[in-house]
C-alpha positions as CSV (number, residue, x, y, z in Angstrom):
1,M,0.0,0.0,0.0
2,L,1.4,3.3,-1.0
3,R,0.6,6.7,0.5
4,Q,1.7,10.1,-0.4
5,V,3.5,12.0,2.4
6,D,3.6,15.8,2.1
7,Q,6.5,17.1,4.0
8,S,8.2,20.4,3.5
9,F,11.8,20.7,4.5
10,D,13.8,23.9,5.0
11,F,16.8,23.6,2.6
12,S,17.6,27.3,2.4
13,A,19.5,29.3,4.9
14,S,16.9,32.0,5.0
15,G,14.2,29.6,6.4
16,D,11.9,29.9,3.3
17,S,9.9,26.7,3.2
18,Q,8.0,27.8,0.1
19,S,11.1,27.0,-2.2
20,A,11.1,23.4,-1.1
21,T,7.5,22.7,-2.0
22,S,7.8,24.5,-5.3
23,Q,10.1,21.8,-6.7
24,V,7.4,19.2,-6.8
25,P,6.3,18.5,-10.4
26,T,2.6,18.9,-11.0
27,G,2.3,18.1,-14.7
28,S,0.7,15.0,-16.3
29,R,3.0,12.1,-17.2
30,V,0.9,10.9,-20.0
31,G,2.3,13.3,-22.6
32,P,6.0,12.3,-22.2
33,F,4.9,8.6,-22.2
34,V,3.0,9.0,-25.5
35,L,5.9,10.9,-27.0
36,G,8.4,8.3,-26.0
37,T,6.2,5.5,-27.3
38,L,5.9,7.3,-30.7
39,V,9.6,8.0,-31.0
40,G,10.5,4.4,-29.9
41,G,8.0,2.9,-32.4
42,L,9.2,5.0,-35.2
43,A,12.9,4.2,-34.5
44,G,12.1,0.5,-34.2
45,A,10.3,0.5,-37.5
46,V,13.1,2.3,-39.3
47,L,15.8,0.1,-37.8
48,G,13.8,-3.0,-38.4
49,T,13.3,-2.1,-42.1
50,A,17.0,-1.3,-42.5
51,L,18.1,-4.6,-40.9
52,S,15.4,-6.9,-42.4
53,P,17.4,-8.1,-45.4
54,H,20.4,-8.9,-43.3
55,T,18.4,-10.6,-40.6
56,R,16.4,-12.6,-43.1
57,G,19.7,-13.8,-44.8
58,F,21.1,-14.8,-41.4
59,V,18.0,-16.7,-40.3
60,V,17.7,-18.5,-43.7
61,G,21.4,-19.4,-43.6
62,L,21.1,-20.7,-40.1
63,Y,18.0,-22.8,-41.0
64,H,19.8,-24.4,-43.9
65,L,22.9,-25.1,-41.8
66,V,20.9,-26.8,-39.1
67,N,18.7,-28.8,-41.5
68,R,21.3,-29.8,-44.1
69,R,21.9,-33.4,-44.9
70,L,25.3,-34.8,-44.7
71,S,26.8,-36.6,-47.7
72,S,28.0,-40.2,-47.2
73,S,31.6,-39.1,-47.0
74,E,30.8,-36.4,-44.4
75,H,28.8,-38.9,-42.5
76,D,31.6,-41.5,-42.4
77,Q,34.2,-38.9,-41.4
78,L,31.9,-37.7,-38.6
79,R,31.4,-41.2,-37.4
80,F,35.1,-41.9,-37.5
81,E,35.9,-38.7,-35.5
82,L,33.3,-39.7,-32.9
83,L,34.9,-43.1,-32.6
84,L,38.2,-41.5,-31.9
85,Q,36.9,-39.7,-28.9
């Protein structure tokens, strides 16, 4: 459970407690959140579009590497190397 505590501290040498309470922000936080979301979405879209051919090539190459079939000579060599261990 959260509760807001309103305390004013005297930070100045002159004893003016009004300057400590004037530092509390009173604006809405929705505007900066929406602006940050828009900027992040736009930057992500631009970066994703720029990197998409490279990423696609990497993923396709990795897929072919994992799913490739060994020729009989490669299969025999691999079996021989495993036997040596």
